[in-house]
N, C-alpha and C positions, 0 to 999 in steps of 0.2 A: 825292734831294730837296735843293733849294737852301736856303740859310740863311733867306731870306724866307719860303718855304713852311713850313719847320720852325717858325719863330717864330709864324706864323699858326696852325699846328696846335696848338702847345703853349703858346699865349699865357696860358692860365689858370695853368699850373704856373709859368711865368715870373713872372706877376703875383703869385703867392703869395710868391715869393722877394723881389720888389721891395717889396711892402707890409711884409714883415717887416723888411727893411733900412731902409725909411723910418721905421718905428716905432722902430728902434734909433737912428737919427740924430736924430730929433726927436719923442720920445714925448709931450711936453707937449701937442701939438696934439690928440691923440686920447684923452687920459685923462679920467676923470670930472671934470666941471667945466671942462674945457678948451674951446677955441673950437668944436670939433666937437659938443660937448654929447652924447656918446654915450649917456648915461643916458636921453635922450629919442629922439634921431635913430636910434640903433642898436637899443636895447632894445625900442622899440615900432615905429617907422616902418619901419626896414629889415627886421626880422624879419617883420612883417606883409606887407610888399611881396613877400618871397620866397614866402610861402605863398599870397598872392593870385595871384601869377604862376603858381605850380604848379597852382592850381585852374583858372586860365584856360586853361592849356595841356593839361590832362589830358583825353584823348579817351575819355571814359567810354563813348561809343557803340561803341568798338572792343572793349570788354571782354565784351560779351554772348556772343560765340561761345566764349570760353574759360571762361565762368562754371561750367559743369557738370563741368569736369575736377577734381573735388573732391580726389581722392587726391594729385594733383600739388601742388595748392595747400596741402594739409595738410602734406605733406612739406617744402615750401619754408619755410612760415611757422614750423613747429615747429623746423626745423633752425636757422633764422636768429635766432629770438627766444627759443628755449628751450635747445636743445642747444649752440649756439655760446656764449652767455654762461656756461653752466655749465662747459663745457670750459675756457674761459679762466680762470674763477674757480679751478678746480682747478690749472691751470698756474701761476697767480700765487701759490698757496700755496708752490710750490717756488721760484719766482723771487724771492719776498720774502726768501729766505735769501741771495741774492746781493747784490752791491754796486750793482746797477742802481737809478737814481733812483726813489724810491717814487712820485713824482708821475707819472712816465712810465708806471709799472706801472698806476697808477690810470687813466691814459689808455688803456691797452690794454683795461681792463675796459669803459670807456665805448664803445670801438669795437665790442666784442662786443654791446652793447645796442642798437646802431643798426639801423633798418629797412633793407631793400634800397633801392638808388638808383632814381630814376625814369628815368635816362638810360643809364648805362654798361652795365648788364646787358642792356637791350633792344638797344642798339646792337651789342654783341658777339654776342648771340644771332642777330640779323638778319645780321651779317657771316658767320657760320658757315652760316646757312640753317636754323636750328633753329626751334622752335615760338615764333614771335614773339608770337602772341596770348597764350600762357601767360606769357611774360616780361612783357608789358605789364600783364596782370592782376595778377600777383604783385608787381610793382614798385609799381603803384598801390595795391593792397589793403594791401601791407606798409607803405606810407607812411601810409595812414589808420590802420592798427593802431598804428603807431609813435607817433602823437600821444598815445595812452593808454599803450601798453605800455612804450615806451622810458623815459619819465620814471619809471614805477613801477620798472623794472629798475635805473635809475641810483640811485634812492633806496634800493632794496633792497640793492644791492651796495656802494654808496659813501656813502649818506647825502647830505644837502644842507647848504648853508651855514647857519650858525646865524642869519644875518640874514634868511633867507627861509623862512618856515614853509611846511608842506606845502600848506595851503589857498591861499596866495598863489601858489605855483608853478602850481597847476592853474587858478586864475583868470586868471593871465597867459597860460598856454597857450591858454585858451579865447579870450581877446581877441586875441592875436597870431598864433595858429595856426589854430584851428578856424573862427572867424568869417571871416577872410580866405580860407581854403581853400573854404569853402562859398560865400562871396561870389563868388569866382573862377569856380566851377562854374555859379552862377546867371547871371552875366554871359556865360559861354560859351554858355549856352542861348539868349540873346538875340542874340548876335553871332557864332554859329557859322559861318555862311556867309562873313561878312566875314573872320573869322580864318583859315578854310580857304583863302580866296582870296589874302589878303595874306601869310600865314605870318610873323607877327612873330617876332623873334629872342628867344623866351622864355628859351632856355638862356643866351644872352649877358647878358640883363638879370639873371637870378638869379646868374650868376657874378660880375658887377660888384658887386652888392650884397653878395655873400658876401666878396669881397675887402675891402670896407669893414669888415665885421664882424671879419675876421681882423686887419686893421690895428689897430682899437681894442683888441682882445684883447691884442695884443702890446705896444701902447703902455702898457697897465697893467703888464705884466711888466717892461718896460725902465725904467719910472719907479720901480721898486722895486729898489734896489741889492742887496738881500739875496738875490735870486733869480738863480741861475746855472744854465746848461744844460751838463751834463757830456757832452762829445763821445763818450766811451767808452760811456756809457749810451745815447746817441742811436743809435750804430752797432749796439749790441746789440739795441735795440728794433726797428730796421729789419730786422735779420736774423730776429728772432722773427716779425715781421709776414709776411715772405716765406715763412717756414716754415709758419706757420698757413694762409696762403692755399693753398699747394701741397698741404698735408696734407688740408685740407677739400675742395679740388677733387677730389682722388683718392678721398676718402671718399664724396662725393656721387655720383661716377661709379660707384663700386663698388656702392652701394646701388641706384641707379636702373637698373643694367644686369643685375641678378640675373634669372635666368630666370623667377621668379615675380612680378617687380615689375609687369609689365604696361605699362611705359613704352616708348614708341617712341624711336628714336635722336634724333629732333628734340626730344622731351620731355626727354631726358637733357641736351641742350645747355642748355635753359632752366633746368633744375634746377641744373646746375653753376654758372652765372653768378648766378642770382637768390639762391641759398642762401649764397654766399660773399662777395658784394659788399655794401658798406655805404655808406650815403648821407652824403656830406659836406654837401650842400645842406640837408638836414633836421637833420643832426647838430650842426653848429656853432651854429645858432640855439638848439637845445634845450639844449646845454651852457651857453650864455649865460644862459638862463632858470633852469635847475635849479641852476647853480653861481654865480649872481649873488652877488658879495661874496667869492668865493674869490680870494685873491691869487695862487694857483698855477693859475688857470684856463687860461692859455696853455700851461703845461707839460702839463696834462691834455689839451689839444687837439692837441698835437704828434703823438701816434700816429695820430690820425684824419687829420691833414694828410699823413702818410706813407702811410697805408693807401690813400687815394684814388688818387694817381698810381700806386702799386704795383699795385693791382688792374687798372687800365687797361693798364699796361705789360705785366704778366704775361698778361692776357687777350688782348691784341693779338698777343703773341708766339706764343700757343698756338692762335690762330684757324686757321692752315693745318693743324696737326696734328689738331685736333678735327674740322675739316671733312672731312679725309681719312678719319678713322675713321667719321664719320657716313655718308659716301657709301658706303664699302665695306660697312658694316653694313646699310644699307638695301638694297643689292644682294643681300646674303646672305639677308635676310628675304624679298625678292621671289622669289629662286630657290627657297627652301624652300616658299613658298606655291604656286609653279607646280608643283613636284614632288609636292606633296600632293594636287593636284587630280586 
């Protein structure tokens, strides 16, 4: 793959690096009260735009076929929104005894509270040839659940900033998340044929807005001289994230392939990706709302910024291996079915 093709494919990851560097060079532009006025343009308009865009792009009509696969949905949502946060919480009891930066550890907990992503889990499930409908349903359903569950989990495990009371958090969530999401779905109902025909770049729009949110978040950090990012802690957190992802992928594989589980190989693929992936698109705006006023917000956001490319990289590397397993397993099951007739 040539350099230009690689840049085109990885432009969002490159964009994250560039906006963080830009924030480091000139943080005054994106801080509160600065020329960009992020307290209005980002806190309300940008966040609302992301969720309106999500509502507009979400193909709810594709979910009906997967709706009745209740056991699969229950496993995925319970794993990602209950088991995952609890396991990380227990892990952090041990890690708190180490020298790793406490704010990065808090960031690991925020990662565990995030819902599954709308895009990467579906894309990887489709690349393998797994149950794409189940992946679409759980990504979409998890995103809707995350609007309520994720802020509750964040407040439960970490608390909120003293400047933003509980009621204000949920009123802001309603205005900037729920209403735009519902509005996007309503608009999709009116313009569905046009959207299907033109195929607007929904993912690109969300990614560009997300880069703006990341930029202002780090502008706040770099404008505060008391905050420093420890390279050793950063490396340790990156290693912990990869370890968590690999461990949980193996765990979900083991659970979903038990003889009494009743899941097909294609179901297992969807379960592996949907249960272990976390949403950056929904996560960063939610952190911005729940932890408004935290001077360490960007440090809390760092593990999620690492987790996002890590899950895509690891998933992409494992696609051929998982596809090979699924194909051979499906052949075995067909052979057994033929022999039993």
